[in-house]
Every structure is written in C-alpha cells, then in structure tokens.
C-alpha positions in Angstrom: -33.1 -31.7 2.6 -34.3 -30.9 -1.0 -37.0 -28.4 -1.2 -39.2 -28.7 -3.7 -41.6 -26.2 -2.7 -38.6 -23.3 -3.2 -39.9 -20.7 -5.5 -37.4 -18.8 -7.8 -37.4 -15.6 -9.7 -34.8 -13.5 -11.9 -35.7 -10.1 -11.2 -34.3 -6.3 -12.8 -32.0 -4.3 -11.2 -34.6 -1.6 -10.0 -36.5 -3.8 -7.6 -32.9 -4.4 -6.0 -33.3 -1.0 -3.9 -36.5 -1.9 -2.8 -35.7 -5.1 -1.3 -31.7 -4.9 -0.4 -30.0 -2.2 -0.5 -27.8 -3.0 -3.8 -28.5 -1.9 -7.3 -25.4 -1.4 -9.2 -21.8 -1.9 -9.2 -19.2 0.4 -9.9 -15.6 -0.9 -11.2 -12.9 0.6 -9.9 -9.2 0.6 -10.6 -5.8 2.6 -8.8 -2.6 2.5 -11.2 0.7 3.9 -11.2 1.4 3.9 -15.4 4.9 4.9 -14.9 5.9 8.0 -16.8 2.8 8.1 -19.3 2.7 8.9 -22.3 6.5 8.7 -22.1 9.2 5.6 -21.1 11.5 3.6 -23.2 8.8 1.4 -24.5 6.5 3.0 -27.3 2.9 2.5 -27.8 2.0 1.3 -24.5 -1.6 2.7 -24.9 -2.2 -0.3 -26.7 -0.8 -2.3 -23.8 -2.5 -0.4 -21.1 -5.8 -0.6 -23.1 -5.6 -4.8 -23.3 -5.3 -4.1 -18.9 -8.7 -1.3 -19.3 -10.8 -3.8 -21.2 -9.7 -6.8 -19.1 -11.1 -5.3 -15.9 -13.0 -2.5 -17.1 -13.4 0.0 -14.8 -16.1 2.8 -14.1 -13.3 4.8 -12.2 -9.8 4.9 -13.0 -7.0 6.4 -10.6 -3.7 7.4 -11.9 -0.6 8.2 -11.4 3.1 9.0 -12.7 1.0 10.8 -15.5 3.6 13.2 -17.8 1.1 15.9 -19.9 -2.5 16.3 -20.8 -1.8 14.6 -24.2 -1.7 11.1 -21.9 -4.5 11.5 -19.9 -6.6 12.3 -23.3 -4.9 9.4 -24.7 -6.3 7.1 -21.9 -9.4 8.4 -21.9 -10.2 8.1 -25.6 -8.8 4.4 -25.6 -11.3 4.0 -22.7 -14.3 5.3 -24.9 -13.4 3.1 -27.8 -13.9 0.2 -25.9 -17.8 0.9 -25.8 -18.6 0.1 -22.1 -18.8 3.4 -20.5 -18.8 7.3 -21.8 -15.7 8.1 -20.5 -14.2 12.0 -19.5 -11.5 13.3 -17.2 -11.3 15.5 -15.1 -9.1 18.6 -16.2 -5.6 17.9 -16.1 -3.2 20.7 -13.8 0.7 20.0 -14.1 2.3 19.5 -10.6 2.3 22.5 -8.5 4.2 21.2 -5.6 7.5 21.6 -5.6 8.1 23.6 -8.7 11.8 23.0 -9.2 11.3 19.3 -9.7 13.2 18.4 -13.1 10.9 15.5 -13.4 7.2 16.6 -12.4 4.2 14.0 -12.1 0.8 14.1 -11.6 -2.2 12.2 -10.8 -5.8 12.3 -12.4 -9.2 10.1 -12.7 -11.3 9.2 -15.6 -14.3 8.2 -15.0 -17.5 7.0 -16.6 -20.4 9.7 -17.1 -23.5 7.3 -16.4 -22.0 6.3 -12.9 -20.5 10.0 -11.5 -20.4 13.2 -12.3 -17.5 15.8 -11.4 -18.6 19.2 -8.7 -14.7 20.1 -8.3 -11.6 19.4 -7.9 -8.3 20.7 -7.0 -4.9 20.0 -5.6 -3.2 19.8 -2.0 0.3 20.9 -2.1 2.8 19.4 -0.4 6.7 19.3 -0.5 7.1 16.5 -3.1 3.7 16.2 -5.6 0.4 17.6 -5.2 -2.4 15.4 -3.8 -5.4 15.9 -6.5 -9.1 15.8 -5.0 -11.9 15.2 -7.1 -15.7 15.9 -5.3 -17.4 13.2 -7.4 -21.0 12.0 -6.9 -23.3 9.6 -7.8 -25.2 10.3 -11.4 -28.3 9.4 -9.3 -31.8 9.6 -11.7 -33.9 11.1 -8.9 -31.7 13.8 -8.0 -34.3 16.5 -10.5 -36.7 15.5 -8.3 -35.3 16.3 -4.9 -33.2 12.4 -4.0 -30.4 13.4 -1.6 -26.5 13.8 -3.2 -24.3 11.0 -2.9 -20.6 12.4 -2.9 -17.6 10.5 -2.7 -14.0 12.2 -1.9 -11.5 11.2 -4.2 -8.0 11.6 -3.3 -5.2 10.6 -5.9 -1.7 10.4 -4.5 2.1 9.6 -4.7 3.7 9.7 -1.7 7.8 10.1 -2.3 9.8 7.2 -3.0 13.0 5.6 -1.6 14.4 4.4 1.5 15.9 5.9 4.2 14.3 8.3 7.4 14.6 10.9 5.4 12.0 9.8 2.7 10.2 8.3 5.6 9.5 11.4 7.4 8.8 13.5 3.2 5.9 10.9 3.3 4.8 11.1 6.5 4.8 15.0 5.5 2.8 14.6 2.5 0.3 12.8 4.7 0.1 15.1 7.4 -1.0 17.6 4.7 -4.1 15.9 3.5 -4.9 14.6 7.0 -5.0 18.1 7.8 -7.5 18.8 4.9 -9.6 16.8 5.9 -9.7 18.0 9.2 -10.6 21.4 8.4 -13.4 20.1 5.5 -14.8 17.0 6.1 -17.1 15.3 8.1 -16.5 12.4 10.0 -19.2 10.9 8.0 -17.9 11.8 4.5 -17.1 8.9 1.8 -13.6 8.9 1.1 -10.9 7.5 -1.2 -7.7 7.8 -1.0 -5.4 5.9 -3.7 -2.2 5.7 -5.2 1.5 4.6 -4.9 2.3 5.3 -0.7 5.9 3.6 -1.2 5.6 2.5 1.9 8.0 -0.5 2.6 5.9 -1.4 6.2 3.3 -1.6 8.3 5.4 0.3 10.9 6.3 3.5 9.1 4.3 6.6 10.3 2.8 7.7 6.9 0.5 4.2 7.1 0.0 4.4 10.9 -1.2 8.2 10.7 -3.2 7.1 7.7 -5.1 4.8 10.1 -4.8 6.1 13.1 -8.6 6.0 15.7 -7.4 10.0 15.9 -8.0 11.4 12.6 -11.1 13.6 11.3 -12.4 10.5 9.0 -11.3 7.0 9.7 -9.0 5.3 7.0 -9.1 1.7 6.4 -7.0 -1.2 4.6 -8.5 -4.0 4.1 -5.7 -5.7 4.5 -4.5 -4.2 8.0 -5.4 -7.6 9.9 -2.5 -9.1 7.5 0.2 -7.6 9.6 3.2 -6.6 8.0 4.1 -7.6 4.2 7.9 -6.5 4.2 9.0 -10.2 5.3 9.8 -13.1 3.2 7.8 -14.9 5.8 4.1 -12.9 5.0 1.8 -15.0 4.6 -1.0 -13.3 1.8 1.8 -12.2 -0.8 -1.3 -12.1 -3.6 -1.4 -8.3 -2.0 2.0 -7.2 -3.2 1.8 -5.1 -6.1 5.8 -4.4 -7.4 7.6 -4.8 -8.7 5.9 -6.9 -12.0 9.8 -7.3 -13.4 12.9 -9.3 -11.8 15.1 -7.2 -13.9 14.5 -3.5 -15.2 13.1 -3.2 -18.6 14.3 -0.9 -21.0 16.4 1.2 -18.3 12.8 2.5 -16.7 10.8 1.6 -13.8 12.3 -1.0 -11.2 12.9 -4.3 -10.9 13.5 -6.8 -8.5 10.2 -8.3 -8.5 7.1 -9.2 -6.7 8.2 -8.4 -3.0 6.7 -4.8 -2.1 3.8 -3.2 -1.5 3.5 0.4 -2.5 0.1 0.6 -4.2 -3.2 1.2 -2.0 -6.9 2.3 -1.9 -8.1 3.1 1.3 -11.4 3.7 2.3 -13.3 5.6 5.0 -15.2 3.3 7.7 -18.5 4.8 6.1 -17.9 3.3 3.4 -16.9 0.1 4.8 -20.6 -0.3 5.8 -22.8 -1.8 3.6 -25.6 0.1 4.5 -24.3 2.7 3.2 -25.1 4.0 -0.2 -22.4 3.1 -1.3 -20.0 0.7 0.1 -17.3 -1.0 -1.1 -17.9 -5.0 -2.0 -16.0 -7.8 0.5 -13.4 -9.2 -0.8 -13.7 -7.9 -4.2 -10.3 -6.2 -4.0 -7.0 -7.8 -5.9 -4.1 -6.6 -6.7 -4.4 -7.5 -10.6 -2.6 -10.8 -11.5 -0.6 -11.1 -8.7 -2.2 -14.9 -7.1 0.7 -15.0 -4.9 2.9 -17.6 -6.8 5.4 -15.0 -7.9 7.4 -13.5 -5.5 10.6 -12.0 -5.9 9.9 -12.4 -10.3 8.2 -10.9 -12.8 3.9 -11.2 -12.6 4.4 -13.4 -16.0 5.4 -16.0 -13.8 1.9 -16.1 -11.7 0.4 -17.7 -14.5 -0.1 -20.9 -12.7 -3.8 -21.2 -11.8 -4.5 -17.9 -13.0 -8.1 -17.1 -13.6 -6.0 -13.5 -15.4 -5.0 -14.5 -19.0 -1.7 -14.4 -19.9 -1.7 -12.3 -22.5 -2.9 -9.3 -20.0 -0.1 -10.8 -17.2 2.1 -10.1 -20.2 0.6 -6.9 -20.8 0.8 -5.9 -17.3 5.0 -6.7 -17.5 5.0 -4.2 -20.4 3.0 -1.6 -19.2 4.3 -0.5 -16.0 6.5 -1.9 -12.6 3.3 -1.6 -10.7 0.4 -3.4 -10.8 -3.5 -2.3 -10.7 -5.2 -2.3 -7.5 -9.0 -2.9 -8.1 -12.1 -3.3 -6.0 -15.7 -3.0 -6.8 -18.1 -0.6 -5.1 -21.9 -1.8 -4.4 -24.9 1.3 -4.4 -28.3 1.4 -4.0 -28.5 3.7 -6.5 -29.9 2.2 -10.2 -27.4 3.8 -12.2 -27.2 4.4 -16.0 -25.3 0.7 -17.5 -24.9 1.6 -20.9 -22.2 -1.9 -21.0 -22.8 -3.1 -24.0 -18.9 -4.0 -25.8 -18.3 -7.3 -26.1 -21.4 -8.1 -22.9 -21.9 -10.7 -25.2 -23.2 -13.5 -22.6 -27.1 -13.8 -22.1 -27.8 -15.1 -18.8 -31.3 -16.6 -17.7 -32.6 -18.7 -14.7 -35.5 -21.4 -14.7 -36.9 -23.0 -12.7 -38.8 -26.5 -12.6 -40.0 -29.3 -10.4 -36.7 -30.5 -9.8 -34.8 -27.9 -8.9 -33.4 -23.9 -10.8 -30.6 -24.0 -13.2 -28.8 -20.5 -14.4 -28.7 -20.8 -18.4 -25.9 -19.1 -20.1 -25.3 -18.3 -23.6 -22.0 -17.6 -24.5 -20.0 -16.8 -27.5 -17.0 -18.4 -27.2 -15.6 -20.8 -25.1 -13.2 -19.7 -22.2 -13.0 -20.1 -18.6 -15.2 -18.3 -16.3 -15.8 -18.5 -12.2 -19.0 -17.5 -11.0 -20.3 -16.5 -7.5 -23.5 -16.9 -5.3 -23.8 -14.0 -3.1 -26.5 -12.9 -1.1 -28.2 -9.9 0.2 -25.6 -8.3 2.4 -22.9 -9.3 -0.7 -21.2 -12.5 1.0 -19.9 -15.3 -0.7 -22.9 -18.1 -0.4 -20.7 -20.3 -3.1 -17.9 -20.3 -5.4 -16.7 -22.3 -8.3 -14.9 -22.2 -11.5 -16.2 -23.4 -14.8 -15.6 -23.7 -18.4 -18.0 -22.2 -20.7 -18.8 -24.1 -23.8 -19.8 -21.7 -26.8 -22.8 -21.8 -26.9 -25.7 -23.0 -24.0 -23.8 -24.3 -20.7 -26.0 -24.6 -17.3 -24.9 -24.5 -13.9 -27.6 -26.0 -11.1 -28.7 -23.5 -8.5 -28.0 -25.0 -4.8 -31.7 -23.7 -3.8 -32.5 -26.8 -1.3 -29.4 -25.3 0.5 -30.4 -21.7 1.3 -32.7 -20.0 2.9 -35.3 -17.7 1.6 -34.3 -14.6 0.3 -32.4 -12.0 -2.6 -29.3 -13.7 -3.4 -27.3 -12.8 -6.7 -25.4 -15.1 -9.8 -21.9 -13.2 -10.5 -20.5 -14.6 -13.5 -16.5 -13.4 -14.0 -15.3 -14.6 -17.4 -11.4 -14.9 -17.8 -11.7 -12.2 -21.2 -12.8 -9.8 -18.2 -16.2 -9.7 -19.0 -18.7 -10.0 -15.8 -22.2 -10.3 -15.9 -24.5 -10.0 -12.3 -28.3 -11.6 -12.5 -30.3 -10.9 -9.1 -33.0 -13.5 -8.4 -35.5 -14.1 -4.9 -36.0 -17.8 -3.2 -39.4 -17.8 -2.1 -40.5 -20.6 0.0 
C-alpha cells in the first residue's frame, strides 16, 4: 500500500558514518597475470588495461610477476585511467627457493587515496614467497587522533600441479603463513589472503588448514558452504577460475576450459562483520566474467546473458589462463574519492506527491544493472535496465520499504559504478 507520507532525500557520503556505518567503498582484485611482462603474446599491457578499466580496482593483488619493470608498467597503466593515484610496494625478487629457474613474485598496486603502506616483507617458504603488505586506511581524521585501521594483506602463489607431493608442498606453504600469523597478529586483525592457491578440491590439506577453527586468525571463504567444486555436478560453476582457454594459447598457460577453482580471496572473520570499520560487501565477490555457462570451455563462451561485455571477456581470454577475483569492501571512514575518468553519469533523486524516482543522465547508451541496498548491505531490489543517451528514470519502491537509510547502486556495462545514498522518512 502506497504511503504518500514518505519523504526521500539524497544525502552526501559524509553523513553515512553517523547514520549507518557505510561511508566509502573499495574495489579489490586478485589476478594471476601469467608470466608478466613476458609470455608469448605481445603487448598484453593494453589487454590488461581494458580489464582494469572495467572493474577499476583500488587494490590490485598480482601473481606471476617476472620483474620490477612489469610492476611499474601495471602501475603506470592504472594511473593513466585517471580514477585514482596509484603506487606500488617496492618489488623484491623471489627470495624462496633461490635456485628456481623460473622465479615468480607477487605484488600489490594501491590507490593512495584509499590506503597507505606501513610495511612490507616476504615470508620465506620452500617454494615461493608469501608477500605481506601492512596497509592502513587513509583516514583524514588520523592527524587528530583517530584510531588507525590496519589491513594485513598477503598475496601468495602456492605450488601447482596434482599429486600428493605437490599437495604437501602447498600445505607446507600454508603452515608457514599460519605460523607467521600466530606469532605476529592478534586474533581480531583485519586480514586478507589472496592469490593462486592451486588447490583442486575442498578436501585438500592446504585448504582445510586455511579454514581450521584452531587458527590464531580465523579465515573465511565466502563460498565454503557450496561444497566440493571439483565435480561436473557442482552447482555453482560461476565461482570457477581457471582456465580461460579451452586449448593452450601461444604455448603459454593452461588449457582445458573453465573447470578448476584455483584463485581465492579469503578474509578474516573480523572483515566479515558489518559492524567492523572495514568489511566485505555482501554478494560482491565474483570470478569476473564467469556466469556459469562456459564450463569446460573458454571464458568467451560465457557471453550469453553476461553483464560483462564481450570485449572484456576477449581481453581476459588473451591476458591470462586465470580469471580475476573481484569484490568490494565497505568502510565507515570517509576516504578521498577522486574517480574522474569515465564517471560521467549524473544521478539525482527527486520526490513528488506521487512517489520518488532516480534520474540518471547518461553520456552514452548502454546496458546497466541497479541494486537498492539497505543499511546493512542487503539487496532490496535488483534489476537490469538499458540506459539511453540522455535522461533516464527509475521509480523507487518507497511504498514497499520501511523508513531508513538506503543505497542506489548503478553498475554500467562499461564498468562505471555509481552509488547515491537516500533516506526514506515516514
């Protein structure tokens, strides 16, 4: 029943910390970029840039970097996109297994408007380094005594291949990391562990160890309840991450199609709590581009009904044999937002005597999807739409929702993401 007494008001982000606990959003991505900047396919930085421009991460966690030059190239490309001010932690060549003829390293690139780096170091294992980056939120109130929000970020690339010997090497790397956390971190720490885990099922010792309830810091896999992904009968094929190619491409990487789950981002239980200063946004985690329709096939076969456009699927096919893992973090701290780039959509919310509408002015015509979320990040309504060039409108269902603070989130197929906050009053 429509309540004509409802009032609605668009509000600015600085009010959110007082009203709800959500002030800013941070997009993150973990990506195995396959022997970068080497490999058999030339000019992959242009290909990678298309993918980065689509998701626009504020924190990029990389695996299979070959050199400092590769890291510098990625950082420069992100700065050219003009949606943040990006820097990278200093590149350190692989320290573990010094005789390895094919050393690979992990790294991060981050937006200084969102994060600052306190320290970095490498955890030495029998196979490859596990890289630690102690980040903290760039809270504008730090100079006046606000508490520092640290995020202990780890990027790893566990031993590849099947067989019990390789499983034990993966487990050894995980145990080295867990021992480090037990010795150095409190149980309530904000921890992210991302990378190419190379685990073949949820029964692998390394995976079981990571999620053990006996660990000093309890880690969480958002898809753990889905069960064992290593089966053709698995019902959530959209979470699989490798391979993007049905056949090996240019004698580099793996073929076989999308049928393994090797790539992960795990979060400490602290970061799963919506009352925490920084936490994972509900339902934001995706294996980018995989809509579950291309099992055992190339990622380009996932084009049917996919919100990710075909050119981005093509770019992921050529870039790497892994899919990027992406998600969004929410924070109650009002971080700097300098996303200028292609964010050319203007959104206003208008109230009149018959209801309320969102007015969207789009520079270009394109497909989009919008969500209406409540104060806790739960989706109240989600719909796909088509934006015409110029003015568009969406009717808000204020007669169906109770009073409170809400979010209108618009995701365009070009990768642009916009959020407007609004209050519904009785």
